[in-house]
C-alpha positions, 0 to 999 in steps of 0.5 A: 864560408869564405869561398862563398862569399867570394863566389857571391862577389864575383857573381855580382860582379858578372853579368847573369848567371846562367842554369845548368841548361844554359838559360837564365834562371827565371823562376821556380814553383817552390823554394830549394833548401840550398842554391849552389849557384845565385841567379842573377840578371841585368837590369836592363834585361830584366822584364817589367813587371809592378804586379804585387805579392800575388803575381810573385809567388805566380811567378814564382821569382822575387827579384830583388835589386842590388848594386852591382859589387865593385871588382877591385874590392875583396868581399869580407864577411860581415859586410852590410850588403852580404847580409841584406843578399842572405835575408833576401834568400831568406824572405824569398824561401818564406814566400816558397819562391826562388830569389833573382838578384838584378844588376844595377850599375849604379845607386841612383839607378836603383829606384828607377828601376824598382819604379819602372818594374825591372825588379821587386824590392831594392835590398841595398842598404837604402837610407830612408830619406824624405825625398825617397820616400816620395817615390818609394814605399820602405819596409819597416826598418830595423837598423838605425844609422848614424851618419859618420865623417870620416878623414885619412888617420894621420892626416893633420888637423882632422876636423873634430865638428862641422865648423872646423871643415872649412878648408876640407873637401868632402868626396859623396855620391850626389844621389847618396843620402850623404849628398842630402845631409851635407848640402842642407848643412851647407845652408849654414857652414861653409862646406865644399862639396865634390861628387864623386862617380856614381859607379863607385861604392862608398868602401871605394870612396873611403879608400880614396879619402884614406889614400889622398894627400888632398884634404878629403872627408867623406861620410859612412853609415856607422854599421858601414863603417864598423865593416871598414875598420876590419881592413882598411887600418887608415879610417879616422873618424872624425865627428858624426853628423847630427841627423840619425837615419834609417836603413831599409828595404823599398818596394813599390808604393802600389805594392802593399801586399808586398810591403805587409810580408817584409814588414812581417818578415824584418820584425819576426827576425828581430823579435825572435833573435835568441835573446840570451846567449846558451846559458848552463848554469845552475839555480843562482845564475837562473836568478841572476838572469832572471829568467826560467827557459823551459823546453816543451813541446806544442800539444794538448797536454804540455802547451798550446794556444787557446783562444790566443793565451797560452795553456798546457799542464806543463806551462801552467805548472812551470809558470808556477815554477817561476813565481815562485823563483821570481823569475820571467818565463820563457818558453822555447819549443826546438824543432822535434822532441828529439831535440830536447835533451841536446837543446838542454845540454847546450844550454839553450833551456834550463828544464824540460818540461814536456811530459818526458818519462825517466828511462835508465838511457835518459837517465846517463844524460839528464837528471830527473826530479821528483816525478810529477806524474805517473802513467802506463804505456799501452798499445794503440789501435783503431777503435773495434779493430782486432788486434793482439791481446798480449805481448807475445802476440806482437811477433812481426806486428808493425808499430810505429813510433819515435825513435828517441822516445820512452816507447822505441826503448820499451820495443828493444826491451820486448825483443831482448825478451824474444818478442820481435815486433817490427819497429817503424821509426818516425820522424822526431818531430812527430807526436804521439797525437799524430800517429793515433790520428794516423791510426784512426785514418787507417794509415797505420795500425799500431803504435805506443802512447803514455795512456793519459794521452791516449785518454785526451785524444779519446775525449777529443773524438779520435777513434782509437783505444788501448789493446792492452798495457805494455808497461807497469806505471812509469815516471814522468818528471822534469829534467835538467842538466846533471850539474845543476843540483840546485836547481834539481833539488829545487824542482823536487822540492816544489813538485814535493810540496805541491803534488796532489795540492789543490792547484796540481789537482785543479789542472789535473783535472783540467787537462787530463780528466775533464771532458767538456774543458778538454773538449773546449780547448780542442775546438778552439786551439790556434793550431785547428782553427788557424785564428789568433782572435776574432779580430785578426782582420782589423788588428792585420789592417792597421798593423800593416797600416802602421808598418808593424807584424800583426801577431806582435799587435795581436799579442798585445791586445790579448794582453791588453784586453783579452780580446774584449773590446768592451774591457774598461780598466780601473783608470779609464782606458777602453777597448782592445788597446785600452787606449785613454779617452785622452790619448784617443782624443789627441790622436782623433778617435772616440768610441774607442770601444767600437773594435776597429776604432780601438784597433786603430787607436791603439795601434797608432799610439804604439807608432808614436811610442816607437818613433820616440827611440834613436833608431840607431838602437836595435829594432827589437829593444826600440820595439820592448821600449815602445812597449813598455812606455805604452804601459807605463809612459815614456817617461818612466822608460827614459829614466830606467835607461839613464839609471842604467847607464849609471849602473853599469848595464846597457841602457839599449838593451832591455832584457836584463838591463833597462828592465832592471832599471825598471825594477829599481825605480820602485825604491826610494833611493833611485825614485828620488834621483829620477825624474818622473820619480816613483814607478811600479815596475813589475807592470811594464816588466811582466807586460813586455815578457807576457806579449814577447811570449806570446809574440813567440808563440803566436810566430810558430802558428800564424802567419 
């Protein structure tokens, strides 16, 4: 990793990088998984192109404007500019194009180069200022910073506030946001500002300040300063300037599609980051953390999206389990079915609820609950096709299965008995319904499936059928870590209490028996329609206007109204986003039941809520605070953050911290001390969790 960082620094300090053929890399049809060499180009040599996202995709390259790295400083892991480089590569991958890093020599040249069309975006820790917003469009910022005044450690009389800075000289680049901040303060205070060479990086200026004998100060963003302090022991923090700033990438104002893609990219990365460290505790720990993480698979039996909502037999049973535990449910869908057990053992989830068959091989790794379903394994062939009618007739017959499946184990048992089918292993992320579809299409001849899964696909009209039974009745159960004894006991007791009970039978009939409901789910699954709601276009339009990921706004609209524009709450809130008429009127909106008006009002109001939280709070947490505020009011969220701080919780983190404090505000002893009094905390806590869960699901199926 360190060698890679050094190589990257050298590359950015050099000129254009040549490809293996000796020519500057200009593009490719599709982004590659691995890039041993990063393509770079000097801004002066870059062709001018001011096209939007379509032009970038047609060209096959994303030109990323960055500041050429100074040569006198050894790069270090954790430096923010390196994170920008890596994020730019990931963004290019998401577009299916190759990144080309376009180098400028001075920070002040970044925006002119962008406007001229020498690059497509700026990824260079650019601070959002009014002057810059007049020139470029900033993508959604997910990072807020404080501007910190620094001096040489040990220097005499280091000022503790701006009023004490007389007699000291501030050294900053004139083009920097720091200069703008100081120039504004100089109107009220006596300040001496010296402008550094524009070629100097911020860390080079800090080095000058911390090695000089003169009374020098400079200003550094808090996130940069934290990185500098790792290797420069001579830095002394003096004080923070009052204004807090946001850091963002920038694009041309004439490129709204690129900005929309960037907003979606940044918000998805922020909101989808792992919210909890790996956890391998038992039931007590799950209750203490307040979340049950269920590992499952996206298919018709376990978990899928239907008209914007989460459905599936395993999912709905998991909701009942979480309700009984009084914890939040979080669904975790690994990349492939073969990852389910490894992820469980690593602590990425607490229980597997994915139609997992109990086998001796699996019992050696995990503990199973009392079974909640029973099924047979059957050999599947194309409907009406001739095929083997017994196990003995499988000699030489080609059968496609996943290597991690119980079906593979069945075939191994068959081979041990003297019957030798030809087994073809398919990738671990290929679900059984996919294999059944391949049989129906004539692409493969045979596979093995659980009988109840086969019946679901037959109801969907897939032209397949069972040739014969390959096994006796098999057990399907929940899997937990071997040492999670209390969780295993709880799940077994849950199954015994609910198995063949009213709710269980209704769910089983809905997902495995009732042909009408199964067909209805099939026709309207998001993975089939590609549409979350009938209002996707409207939500996309206004989400782009206010810099939100449309999928997050769609999740909120579903939780608010179930996508019903005529919905009206008992307190009078209306429309897709359930905006109160008074609130809508304050923003200039009437007729909130009109889908376009209601959507615009709701998303604009979300923008207001988000703006009420300090930009130095991580974006994902600000977003969750804003969602809670939308539901219950800003005052109660402010109270919860203050209470969290008093109780030793983190006031800047929602899950497990501020959400706990919000629940506490329903208790008299806490509500009496709160500025805004009693709060029904369960509602906003459930509201944020539901939106987060839906958003996680929407990200997987919609762009």
